[in-house]
Rosetta silent file (secondary structure, phi, psi, omega in degrees, C-alpha in Angstrom):
SEQUENCE: MAKELQVRTKKRLSKDHWTAIAFLIPSFLLILVFVYGFIGWTGYVSLSNYNSLVPDFSFAGLKNYIYLFQDFRFQADLRNTLFFTILFIGLVIVLGMGIAVLIDQKLKGESIFRNIFLFPMALSFVVTGVVWQWLLNPSTGFNQFLSVFGIQPKWYTDTNILAGFEWGSIEFGLPVAIIAVVIAAVWQMTGFSLAMYLAGLRGIPDELREAARMDGASEFQVYRKVVLPMLMPITVSVVIIMAHISLKIFDLIYAMTGSGANFVTDVPGVYMFETTFRGNYYANGAAIAIIMLLLVAVFIVPYLWSNRKGEQ
SCORE:     score description
SCORE:     0.000 S_00000001
   1 L     0.000  -44.110 -179.456 -142.676   55.892 -105.783 S_00000001
   2 H   -64.848  -39.243 -178.530 -142.490   53.860 -102.573 S_00000001
   3 H   -66.175  -40.138  178.901 -139.534   51.883 -103.959 S_00000001
   4 H   -64.845  -39.441  177.224 -137.685   55.096 -104.841 S_00000001
   5 H   -64.243  -36.918  179.992 -138.328   56.492 -101.356 S_00000001
   6 H   -65.486  -42.283 -179.633 -137.013   53.255  -99.866 S_00000001
   7 H   -65.589  -44.230  177.939 -133.809   53.502 -101.916 S_00000001
   8 H   -60.945  -41.240  179.962 -133.256   57.120 -100.881 S_00000001
   9 H   -63.829  -40.453 -179.905 -133.799   56.255  -97.221 S_00000001
  10 H   -65.755  -40.783  179.412 -131.308   53.391  -97.500 S_00000001
  11 H   -66.850  -38.831 -179.378 -128.663   55.645  -99.063 S_00000001
  12 H   -65.871  -41.419  178.068 -129.180   58.291  -96.382 S_00000001
  13 H   -63.712  -38.237  178.394 -128.810   55.710  -93.607 S_00000001
  14 H   -65.490  -41.177  179.668 -125.672   54.389  -95.243 S_00000001
  15 H   -66.434  -42.988  177.600 -124.225   57.878  -95.483 S_00000001
  16 H   -63.087  -36.014 -179.695 -125.063   58.592  -91.824 S_00000001
  17 H   -62.731  -49.608 -178.345 -123.473   55.283  -90.837 S_00000001
  18 H   -71.925  -30.404  176.028 -120.150   56.099  -92.498 S_00000001
  19 H   -64.932  -42.528  178.234 -120.252   59.721  -91.255 S_00000001
  20 H   -62.020  -42.529  179.821 -120.590   58.428  -87.676 S_00000001
  21 H   -63.145  -42.341  179.962 -117.674   56.007  -88.199 S_00000001
  22 H   -61.714  -36.392  179.145 -115.535   58.826  -89.640 S_00000001
  23 H   -74.653  -29.633 -176.192 -116.131   60.974  -86.517 S_00000001
  24 H   -80.392  -30.089 -175.640 -115.441   58.058  -84.171 S_00000001
  25 H   -55.616  -47.560 -179.696 -112.173   56.887  -85.770 S_00000001
  26 H   -59.607  -43.926  178.027 -109.958   59.721  -84.391 S_00000001
  27 H   -62.851  -42.600  179.943 -111.223   59.170  -80.825 S_00000001
  28 H   -59.927  -44.825 -178.420 -110.855   55.420  -81.242 S_00000001
  29 H   -67.954  -38.443  179.318 -107.221   55.765  -82.392 S_00000001
  30 H   -64.710  -42.920  179.135 -106.342   58.192  -79.594 S_00000001
  31 H   -66.434  -41.625 -179.258 -107.802   55.855  -76.967 S_00000001
  32 H   -59.015  -41.447 -176.742 -106.094   52.871  -78.594 S_00000001
  33 H   -81.451  -52.870 -169.471 -102.702   54.581  -78.427 S_00000001
  34 H   -86.968   -8.785  174.752 -102.807   56.714  -75.293 S_00000001
  35 H  -111.461  -68.313 -175.109 -104.813   54.348  -73.078 S_00000001
  36 H   -72.131  -34.338  178.548 -104.435   50.738  -74.189 S_00000001
  37 H   -64.985  -44.515  179.895 -101.086   51.337  -75.873 S_00000001
  38 H   -70.248  -31.328  175.595  -99.587   52.869  -72.707 S_00000001
  39 H   -64.589  -44.657  178.023 -101.120   50.127  -70.544 S_00000001
  40 H   -61.074  -41.751  179.455  -99.387   47.583  -72.761 S_00000001
  41 H   -64.615  -43.065  177.356  -96.101   49.514  -72.569 S_00000001
  42 H   -59.953  -42.765  177.319  -96.360   49.702  -68.768 S_00000001
  43 H   -62.021  -39.508  179.185  -96.937   45.952  -68.600 S_00000001
  44 H   -63.517  -45.300 -178.946  -93.879   45.413  -70.839 S_00000001
  45 H   -64.765  -36.927 -178.482  -91.686   47.639  -68.661 S_00000001
  46 H   -63.745  -19.006  179.874  -92.885   45.850  -65.521 S_00000001
  47 L  -100.394   11.569 -177.185  -91.435   42.598  -66.872 S_00000001
  48 E  -109.190 -178.915  175.548  -88.030   44.171  -67.621 S_00000001
  49 L  -101.346   23.772 -176.206  -84.878   45.085  -65.690 S_00000001
  50 L   -77.299   76.733 -178.130  -85.370   48.805  -66.213 S_00000001
  51 L  -123.422   36.844  177.244  -84.570   49.888  -62.646 S_00000001
  52 L  -156.822  179.023  178.764  -82.071   52.687  -63.274 S_00000001
  53 L   -68.161  -23.416  179.563  -81.638   55.802  -65.386 S_00000001
  54 L   -88.492  118.802 -178.664  -80.096   53.626  -68.083 S_00000001
  55 L   -58.549  133.857  176.855  -82.835   51.805  -70.016 S_00000001
  56 L  -141.696   98.923 -174.994  -82.652   48.033  -69.729 S_00000001
  57 L   -99.250   22.828  175.001  -85.541   46.199  -71.355 S_00000001
  58 L   -64.625  145.939 -174.153  -84.106   42.706  -70.915 S_00000001
  59 E   -69.443  128.587  178.996  -86.751   40.240  -69.783 S_00000001
  60 L  -115.609   -0.311 -178.512  -86.971   39.800  -66.004 S_00000001
  61 L    66.221 -138.011 -178.686  -90.103   37.718  -65.781 S_00000001
  62 L   -96.438   19.137 -175.940  -92.081   38.219  -62.585 S_00000001
  63 H   -56.659  -43.517 -177.287  -89.050   39.312  -60.545 S_00000001
  64 H   -67.883  -35.686  178.170  -90.432   42.812  -59.918 S_00000001
  65 H   -69.941  -40.760  178.327  -93.825   41.485  -58.802 S_00000001
  66 H   -63.011  -42.090  177.480  -92.253   38.925  -56.484 S_00000001
  67 H   -58.461  -45.002 -177.278  -90.098   41.660  -54.964 S_00000001
  68 H   -63.593  -45.007 -176.659  -93.115   43.853  -54.302 S_00000001
  69 H   -72.968  -11.760  173.361  -95.174   41.203  -52.582 S_00000001
  70 H   -98.890   -5.956 -177.551  -92.214   40.428  -50.317 S_00000001
  71 L   -79.967  131.392  179.943  -91.605   44.120  -49.626 S_00000001
  72 H   -56.581  -47.802 -175.937  -92.621   45.475  -46.219 S_00000001
  73 H   -62.966  -43.011 -177.523  -93.812   48.817  -47.657 S_00000001
  74 H   -69.443  -36.234  174.769  -95.956   47.279  -50.369 S_00000001
  75 H   -61.940  -40.979  175.785  -97.575   44.854  -47.941 S_00000001
  76 H   -62.215  -40.706  178.247  -98.365   47.836  -45.705 S_00000001
  77 H   -59.608  -44.220 -179.700  -99.824   49.617  -48.751 S_00000001
  78 H   -64.118  -41.054  175.716 -102.176   46.738  -49.508 S_00000001
  79 H   -60.199  -48.953 -178.534 -103.290   46.639  -45.886 S_00000001
  80 H   -61.800  -40.752 -179.850 -103.922   50.381  -45.817 S_00000001
  81 H   -65.920  -36.975  178.626 -105.771   50.279  -49.102 S_00000001
  82 H   -60.598  -53.910 -174.888 -107.994   47.441  -47.887 S_00000001
  83 H   -72.487  -33.897  176.489 -109.113   49.219  -44.741 S_00000001
  84 H   -62.849  -44.437 -179.056 -109.334   52.622  -46.412 S_00000001
  85 H   -62.217  -46.871 -177.880 -111.612   51.158  -49.136 S_00000001
  86 H   -62.592  -49.470 -178.452 -113.890   49.370  -46.712 S_00000001
  87 H   -66.648  -44.134 -177.874 -114.326   52.365  -44.409 S_00000001
  88 H   -63.025  -49.894  179.632 -114.558   54.889  -47.194 S_00000001
  89 H   -63.763  -46.435 -178.340 -117.160   53.042  -49.271 S_00000001
  90 H   -59.068  -48.175 -178.141 -119.220   52.070  -46.203 S_00000001
  91 H   -68.870  -39.749  179.236 -119.377   55.563  -44.745 S_00000001
  92 H   -60.779  -41.418  179.723 -120.038   57.257  -48.107 S_00000001
  93 H   -70.222  -48.266 -178.028 -123.003   54.943  -48.704 S_00000001
  94 H   -64.255  -48.110 -179.100 -124.478   55.178  -45.199 S_00000001
  95 H   -67.980  -44.172 -179.716 -124.071   58.968  -44.877 S_00000001
  96 H   -60.972  -45.741  179.951 -125.134   59.673  -48.460 S_00000001
  97 H   -68.361  -42.529 -178.541 -128.249   57.531  -48.199 S_00000001
  98 H   -62.449  -46.873 -178.826 -129.118   58.804  -44.693 S_00000001
  99 H   -65.860  -38.299  178.672 -128.794   62.468  -45.644 S_00000001
 100 H   -63.178  -39.944  179.425 -130.756   61.854  -48.884 S_00000001
 101 H   -64.295  -42.334  179.530 -133.597   60.248  -46.924 S_00000001
 102 H   -65.666  -44.029 -179.897 -133.706   63.210  -44.560 S_00000001
 103 H   -67.258  -29.412 -178.031 -133.669   65.783  -47.353 S_00000001
 104 L   -72.211   -4.340 -179.281 -136.359   63.826  -49.202 S_00000001
 105 L   -82.021   22.844  178.709 -138.804   64.596  -46.343 S_00000001
 106 L    56.754   48.849  177.250 -139.713   67.861  -48.106 S_00000001
 107 L   -71.242  148.532  172.476 -137.664   69.993  -45.709 S_00000001
 108 L   -72.465  140.898 -176.862 -137.776   73.759  -45.932 S_00000001
 109 L    72.859   28.715 -178.559 -134.565   75.135  -47.322 S_00000001
 110 H   -56.968  -42.812 -177.800 -133.812   71.842  -49.018 S_00000001
 111 H   -61.921  -33.435 -179.546 -131.688   73.461  -51.706 S_00000001
 112 H   -65.647  -49.223  178.780 -129.497   75.088  -49.024 S_00000001
 113 H   -60.846  -42.314 -178.297 -128.755   71.717  -47.372 S_00000001
 114 H   -62.778  -42.334 -179.134 -128.181   70.088  -50.734 S_00000001
 115 H   -69.050  -34.688  178.868 -125.696   72.730  -51.788 S_00000001
 116 H   -62.313  -43.198 -177.782 -123.853   72.586  -48.464 S_00000001
 117 H   -77.811  -25.339  178.356 -123.255   68.852  -48.823 S_00000001
 118 H   -83.492  -19.449 -175.260 -122.393   69.140  -52.528 S_00000001
 119 H   -57.726  -42.984 -179.808 -119.925   71.979  -52.073 S_00000001
 120 H   -56.801  -25.649  179.768 -116.910   69.794  -51.064 S_00000001
 121 H   -66.730  -19.692  179.504 -117.090   68.079  -54.429 S_00000001
 122 H   -76.014  -11.562  178.966 -116.076   71.376  -56.053 S_00000001
 123 L   -91.982  156.287  174.598 -112.680   71.098  -54.345 S_00000001
 124 L   -84.643  161.016  177.490 -109.757   68.978  -55.520 S_00000001
 125 H   -63.936  -27.537  178.133 -108.365   66.228  -53.310 S_00000001
 126 H   -64.657  -47.743  178.346 -105.213   68.308  -52.962 S_00000001
 127 H   -62.138  -43.409  179.019 -107.119   71.196  -51.377 S_00000001
 128 H   -60.694  -42.884 -178.820 -109.037   68.778  -49.199 S_00000001
 129 H   -62.522  -42.725 -177.844 -105.788   67.147  -48.071 S_00000001
 130 H   -66.607  -43.387 -177.457 -104.172   70.468  -47.150 S_00000001
 131 H   -64.845  -48.271 -176.953 -107.267   71.704  -45.239 S_00000001
 132 H   -73.555  -23.967  173.399 -107.735   68.468  -43.273 S_00000001
 133 H   -60.925  -39.842  178.132 -104.012   68.246  -42.580 S_00000001
 134 H   -72.405  -44.250 -177.086 -104.377   71.458  -40.638 S_00000001
 135 H   -63.632  -34.321 -176.941 -107.683   70.543  -39.005 S_00000001
 136 L  -102.661   11.128  175.680 -106.359   67.190  -37.794 S_00000001
 137 L   -63.244  129.831 -176.861 -102.884   68.347  -36.929 S_00000001
 138 L   -56.482  -21.952 -177.165 -102.162   67.122  -33.354 S_00000001
 139 L  -101.208   -9.077 -177.337 -101.007   70.634  -32.373 S_00000001
 140 L  -137.061 -163.842  172.165 -103.733   72.696  -34.066 S_00000001
 141 L    59.730 -134.866 -174.881 -107.234   72.418  -35.482 S_00000001
 142 L   -59.942  -31.123 -178.226 -109.733   70.230  -33.649 S_00000001
 143 H   -65.937  -20.094  175.451 -107.282   69.345  -30.878 S_00000001
 144 H   -63.962  -34.800  178.204 -107.422   72.972  -29.686 S_00000001
 145 H   -86.120  -37.669 -178.467 -111.060   72.302  -28.670 S_00000001
 146 H   -68.113  -25.330 -179.838 -110.623   68.664  -27.616 S_00000001
 147 H   -61.843  -24.299  177.882 -107.836   69.663  -25.215 S_00000001
 148 H   -63.551  -31.080 -179.382 -110.505   71.265  -23.006 S_00000001
 149 H   -97.290    8.292  178.154 -111.841   67.752  -22.376 S_00000001
 150 L    76.374   20.927  179.919 -108.355   66.272  -21.953 S_00000001
 151 L  -109.000  128.291 -179.467 -108.481   64.502  -25.328 S_00000001
 152 L  -136.944   74.126  179.789 -105.486   64.780  -27.645 S_00000001
 153 L   -62.958  149.743  177.548 -105.766   62.308  -30.591 S_00000001
 154 L   -87.944  -11.165  178.574 -102.659   61.900  -32.737 S_00000001
 155 H    50.663 -123.229 -171.916 -104.837   61.570  -35.860 S_00000001
 156 H   -77.801   -1.008  176.662 -102.653   60.856  -38.928 S_00000001
 157 H   -98.270   -0.906 -179.959  -99.407   60.742  -36.908 S_00000001
 158 L   -75.045  131.660 -176.985 -100.603   57.742  -34.850 S_00000001
 159 L  -103.582    4.186 -178.186  -98.618   54.581  -35.621 S_00000001
 160 L   -71.717  149.280  178.085 -100.852   52.156  -33.656 S_00000001
 161 E  -118.408  118.971 -178.868 -102.546   49.224  -35.421 S_00000001
 162 E   -78.382  136.676  177.107 -105.955   48.161  -34.011 S_00000001
 163 E    52.329   41.862 -176.276 -106.527   44.401  -33.597 S_00000001
 164 E   -82.028  149.027  173.499 -103.176   43.788  -35.226 S_00000001
 165 E  -146.915  156.415 -178.300 -101.519   40.444  -35.762 S_00000001
 166 E   -65.228  127.627  177.565  -98.412   39.339  -37.603 S_00000001
 167 E  -146.161  109.935 -175.371  -98.979   38.750  -41.329 S_00000001
 168 L    64.924 -127.587 -179.954  -96.003   38.451  -43.602 S_00000001
 169 L   -93.624   -0.782 -170.857  -93.616   41.287  -42.823 S_00000001
 170 E  -124.091  170.295  170.516  -96.235   43.607  -41.353 S_00000001
 171 E   -95.451  113.850 -174.914  -98.712   43.886  -38.512 S_00000001
 172 E   -90.181  125.195 -177.713 -102.110   43.367  -40.116 S_00000001
 173 E   169.640 -175.148 -177.421 -104.958   45.380  -38.659 S_00000001
 174 E   -83.729  113.662  175.412 -106.642   48.758  -38.882 S_00000001
 175 E   -70.541  125.424 -178.882 -104.059   51.592  -38.848 S_00000001
 176 H   -59.201  -37.252 -177.591 -105.421   54.359  -36.634 S_00000001
 177 H   -63.361  -27.731 -178.031 -103.829   56.989  -38.862 S_00000001
 178 H   -69.999  -21.115  179.954 -105.837   55.876  -41.890 S_00000001
 179 H   -63.431  -37.870  177.643 -109.043   56.867  -40.107 S_00000001
 180 H   -61.310  -40.990  179.864 -108.026   60.548  -40.444 S_00000001
 181 H   -68.490  -38.672  177.934 -107.628   60.134  -44.188 S_00000001
 182 H   -59.887  -42.539 -179.774 -111.019   58.368  -44.399 S_00000001
 183 H   -58.676  -46.353 -179.996 -112.667   61.336  -42.648 S_00000001
 184 H   -62.834  -45.446 -176.884 -111.263   63.761  -45.242 S_00000001
 185 H   -67.338  -39.716  179.141 -112.228   61.549  -48.183 S_00000001
 186 H   -67.575  -37.602  177.356 -115.742   60.914  -46.888 S_00000001
 187 H   -57.400  -39.691 -176.440 -116.251   64.626  -46.266 S_00000001
 188 H   -78.613  -39.193 -169.399 -115.499   65.320  -49.930 S_00000001
 189 H   -97.795   -8.395  179.000 -117.334   62.420  -51.626 S_00000001
 190 H   -60.153  -33.589  179.057 -120.500   62.061  -49.510 S_00000001
 191 H   -60.046  -32.167  178.202 -122.102   64.763  -51.645 S_00000001
 192 H   -66.018  -49.275  178.857 -121.777   62.530  -54.689 S_00000001
 193 H   -67.063  -33.291  174.636 -123.645   59.620  -53.132 S_00000001
 194 H   -58.610  -48.755 -179.509 -126.178   62.088  -51.699 S_00000001
 195 H   -61.761  -40.860  178.603 -126.927   63.384  -55.177 S_00000001
 196 H   -64.056  -48.362 -178.274 -127.231   59.840  -56.570 S_00000001
 197 H   -69.010  -35.789  179.538 -129.559   58.645  -53.821 S_00000001
 198 H   -66.765  -38.457  175.521 -131.656   61.792  -53.843 S_00000001
 199 H   -64.267  -39.699  178.991 -132.209   61.391  -57.607 S_00000001
 200 H   -65.989  -42.530  177.710 -133.154   57.761  -57.006 S_00000001
 201 H   -62.141  -40.590  179.684 -135.618   58.678  -54.238 S_00000001
 202 H   -69.236  -17.467 -179.767 -137.258   61.289  -56.430 S_00000001
 203 L   -90.787   -3.969  177.969 -137.655   58.685  -59.150 S_00000001
 204 L   -87.044  122.994 -178.902 -139.693   56.292  -56.964 S_00000001
 205 L   -60.712  138.045  177.856 -143.426   56.871  -57.567 S_00000001
 206 H   -62.074  -27.206 -177.518 -145.325   58.064  -54.503 S_00000001
 207 H   -61.731  -33.314  178.369 -148.055   55.546  -55.381 S_00000001
 208 H   -65.536  -43.640  179.318 -145.760   52.680  -54.381 S_00000001
 209 H   -67.557  -40.536  179.001 -145.161   54.126  -50.932 S_00000001
 210 H   -64.196  -38.151  178.429 -148.831   54.899  -50.439 S_00000001
 211 H   -63.443  -39.463  179.455 -149.779   51.363  -51.432 S_00000001
 212 H   -67.087  -38.532  178.683 -147.348   49.967  -48.856 S_00000001
 213 H   -66.452  -38.708  179.138 -148.738   52.263  -46.179 S_00000001
 214 H   -67.447  -25.658  176.670 -152.300   51.203  -47.017 S_00000001
 215 L   -82.644    2.372  175.808 -151.223   47.593  -46.576 S_00000001
 216 L    97.843    8.630 -178.704 -150.219   48.431  -43.028 S_00000001
 217 L   -77.678  139.025  176.331 -146.506   48.949  -43.444 S_00000001
 218 L   -75.521  171.353 -179.281 -144.828   51.366  -41.060 S_00000001
 219 H   -63.235  -36.624  177.467 -142.580   54.123  -42.418 S_00000001
 220 H   -63.893  -42.574 -179.409 -139.524   52.071  -41.496 S_00000001
 221 H   -69.840  -31.183  175.135 -140.908   49.053  -43.384 S_00000001
 222 H   -60.266  -45.675 -179.501 -141.726   51.254  -46.387 S_00000001
 223 H   -72.319  -38.638 -176.302 -138.088   52.228  -46.680 S_00000001
 224 H   -72.937  -36.783 -173.015 -136.712   48.777  -45.855 S_00000001
 225 H  -103.992  -16.738 -177.730 -138.981   46.755  -48.148 S_00000001
 226 H  -117.352  -56.164 -172.765 -139.902   49.200  -50.925 S_00000001
 227 H   -72.107  -53.173 -175.693 -137.487   52.107  -51.156 S_00000001
 228 H   -62.304  -40.856  176.290 -134.105   50.592  -50.384 S_00000001
 229 H   -60.790  -32.143  179.075 -134.488   47.604  -52.741 S_00000001
 230 H   -75.817  -18.405  176.636 -135.301   50.021  -55.560 S_00000001
 231 L   -90.130    1.632 -176.868 -132.119   51.963  -54.736 S_00000001
 232 H   -59.079  -42.402  176.313 -129.932   48.892  -55.091 S_00000001
 233 H   -59.289  -35.880  177.690 -128.718   49.754  -58.637 S_00000001
 234 H   -65.919  -42.019  179.863 -127.660   53.170  -57.340 S_00000001
 235 H   -61.696  -41.840  177.521 -125.831   51.544  -54.450 S_00000001
 236 H   -61.562  -43.559  179.533 -123.935   49.296  -56.864 S_00000001
 237 H   -62.541  -43.257  179.340 -122.965   52.301  -58.967 S_00000001
 238 H   -62.943  -42.996  178.226 -121.763   54.205  -55.910 S_00000001
 239 H   -58.026  -46.585 -177.967 -119.716   51.186  -54.743 S_00000001
 240 H   -62.707  -46.823 -177.445 -118.046   50.877  -58.159 S_00000001
 241 H   -69.272  -41.521  178.662 -117.189   54.560  -58.471 S_00000001
 242 H   -68.473  -35.626  177.548 -115.953   54.899  -54.868 S_00000001
 243 H   -65.844  -37.281  177.889 -113.890   51.699  -55.156 S_00000001
 244 H   -63.134  -40.284  179.776 -112.294   53.115  -58.302 S_00000001
 245 H   -69.876  -44.327 -174.134 -111.381   56.288  -56.429 S_00000001
 246 H   -69.838  -36.478 -174.471 -110.126   54.548  -53.268 S_00000001
 247 H   -75.041  -22.899 -179.337 -107.950   51.926  -55.012 S_00000001
 248 L  -114.881   15.960 -174.672 -106.059   54.517  -57.071 S_00000001
 249 L   -64.730  139.781 -178.892 -106.047   57.393  -54.616 S_00000001
 250 L  -141.785  -55.267 -169.889 -102.879   59.453  -54.572 S_00000001
 251 H   -63.187  -40.249  179.351 -103.378   63.210  -54.345 S_00000001
 252 H   -63.407  -46.827 -179.430 -105.320   63.268  -51.039 S_00000001
 253 H   -64.344  -46.193 -174.795 -102.764   61.043  -49.282 S_00000001
 254 H   -63.153  -41.531 -178.401  -99.766   62.844  -50.776 S_00000001
 255 H   -75.599  -31.964 -171.660 -101.072   66.289  -49.792 S_00000001
 256 H   -91.595  -48.396 -171.012 -102.354   65.306  -46.351 S_00000001
 257 L  -131.762  -21.902 -168.997 -100.015   62.766  -44.811 S_00000001
 258 L    67.137 -155.469 -177.241  -97.531   61.346  -47.340 S_00000001
 259 L   -74.115  -19.251  177.472  -96.481   57.780  -46.607 S_00000001
 260 L    78.134  161.937  176.695  -96.660   58.402  -42.858 S_00000001
 261 H   -63.115  130.933  179.802  -94.507   57.058  -40.042 S_00000001
 262 H    59.788   21.525  177.050  -93.880   53.346  -40.530 S_00000001
 263 H    62.107   32.661 -175.849  -95.978   53.639  -43.741 S_00000001
 264 L   -76.606  -15.734  175.456  -99.258   53.671  -41.814 S_00000001
 265 L  -118.668    9.445 -176.654 -100.897   55.977  -44.389 S_00000001
 266 L   -73.192  149.515  177.002  -98.977   54.873  -47.472 S_00000001
 267 L  -137.151  162.453 -178.429 -100.858   53.594  -50.535 S_00000001
 268 H   -55.763  -33.558 -179.849  -99.732   52.058  -53.833 S_00000001
 269 H   -61.972  -42.528  179.149 -100.210   55.351  -55.698 S_00000001
 270 H   -70.372  -40.972  179.403  -97.724   57.174  -53.465 S_00000001
 271 H   -61.888  -42.424  179.964  -95.311   54.237  -53.524 S_00000001
 272 H   -62.595  -45.200 -179.481  -95.476   54.090  -57.323 S_00000001
 273 H   -60.655  -47.580 -176.511  -94.791   57.841  -57.637 S_00000001
 274 H   -71.076  -36.257  178.740  -91.809   57.794  -55.304 S_00000001
 275 H   -65.764  -45.111 -174.338  -90.411   54.545  -56.733 S_00000001
 276 H   -77.670  -50.566 -167.588  -90.665   55.710  -60.343 S_00000001
 277 H   -99.461   -8.982  176.421  -89.953   59.449  -60.274 S_00000001
 278 L  -116.560  -37.627  178.621  -87.708   59.731  -57.232 S_00000001
 279 L   -93.405  -12.436 -179.667  -85.979   56.383  -57.047 S_00000001
 280 L    62.615   26.423  174.666  -85.792   55.800  -60.826 S_00000001
 281 L   -94.514   79.224 -170.834  -86.910   52.160  -60.370 S_00000001
 282 H   -66.720  -38.229  179.900  -89.065   52.238  -63.483 S_00000001
 283 H   -66.983  -44.420  177.018  -89.779   48.523  -63.708 S_00000001
 284 H   -62.549  -41.590  175.902  -90.867   48.343  -60.071 S_00000001
 285 H   -61.557  -41.678  177.211  -93.013   51.423  -60.531 S_00000001
 286 H   -64.427  -37.798  176.956  -94.618   49.923  -63.611 S_00000001
 287 H   -62.668  -41.946  175.354  -95.347   46.728  -61.683 S_00000001
 288 H   -59.843  -43.182  179.038  -97.089   48.734  -58.978 S_00000001
 289 H   -61.433  -41.412  179.765  -99.156   50.503  -61.655 S_00000001
 290 H   -68.211  -37.868  176.464 -100.221   47.202  -63.197 S_00000001
 291 H   -63.474  -41.475  175.556 -101.231   45.813  -59.773 S_00000001
 292 H   -60.961  -40.459  175.879 -103.308   48.926  -59.180 S_00000001
 293 H   -61.762  -42.689  178.821 -104.985   48.434  -62.566 S_00000001
 294 H   -64.583  -37.036  177.876 -105.810   44.834  -61.668 S_00000001
 295 H   -64.519  -40.298  176.937 -107.254   45.871  -58.332 S_00000001
 296 H   -68.394  -38.698 -179.326 -109.548   48.360  -60.042 S_00000001
 297 H   -62.307  -29.333  179.494 -110.455   45.745  -62.677 S_00000001
 298 H   -59.116  -33.690  179.472 -111.667   43.398  -59.940 S_00000001
 299 H   -91.314  -39.770 -171.944 -114.526   45.851  -59.329 S_00000001
 300 H   -75.567  -45.680 -173.490 -115.038   47.313  -62.791 S_00000001
 301 H   -60.717  -50.367  177.974 -114.946   44.225  -65.045 S_00000001
 302 H   -59.899  -34.558  178.376 -117.735   42.238  -63.248 S_00000001
 303 H   -65.785  -46.219  178.611 -119.902   45.342  -63.215 S_00000001
 304 H   -65.821  -38.264  179.472 -119.427   45.948  -66.959 S_00000001
 305 H   -64.922  -42.516  179.005 -119.983   42.252  -67.661 S_00000001
 306 H   -65.999  -35.903  177.946 -123.239   42.125  -65.731 S_00000001
 307 H   -67.944  -37.084  179.573 -124.457   45.250  -67.510 S_00000001
 308 H   -66.984  -40.104  179.437 -123.602   43.723  -70.867 S_00000001
 309 H   -69.095  -33.428  179.257 -125.531   40.529  -70.042 S_00000001
 310 H   -70.038  -24.610 -179.004 -128.469   42.612  -68.848 S_00000001
 311 H   -85.117  -13.835 -179.267 -128.636   44.487  -72.132 S_00000001
 312 L   -80.914    0.000    0.000 -128.788   41.283  -74.217 S_00000001
């Protein structure tokens, strides 16, 4: 009887195994074609001479990549992306964690504060870009109030570079105009990090905090030595997700500022769109897309690899 039951169980498991595979195959094929297949095709086009309306897939080697890294606009894009990513990730983490800690103090009306900070996430980056374009317009928005104090920032129209020095074809430093874009992006995405950190704080047992307090730790030491170290996995996740957003950002920049004067707010996503679909330089556009993919992979691949090693 036991042997017969074992055989039936084995058959059922085998059937469930093949049923699962049958359901997964369509998704696997779609991802294989429409994700990895198109990535491969983009890489192939980026190595060709297809820079006109007439297809030309003759092999060009790394010519398109060499051209981009010598191009003033693309060098400016890399500079802007670097500073945007650093400021964006840093502020999202600091503000999200700080607000989460404050809300975690069992405040009255906690749900109201939480919803207020989460609301911007319900908007698209296009809507955010249009709204902040008006708010930070040098002639309207916040400047109407700041003019009372004699302050008139140029916001996203400012072409100055802070602490700039010559590097390649560009002036390397922090573009003042990119700060306006960072403000808009942080306003929208801080709610995400807030939700992540708040969930992490609620998952820390109160017994750990009480034990630290009984050992003589101040409230600041409790957070620095007990709470924050336990939130490190969440911080890593927030960094990875925000880096993914910042490195491939397009819609917020396009709706809010475009490439900007002297390309001070330009990013690879905008350059790729205009190169490919307005200039018809398909090989150059494909090369920009591959470079963007590699930039994202710099953050994503090590994270996935460490998770894989941790699961073994």
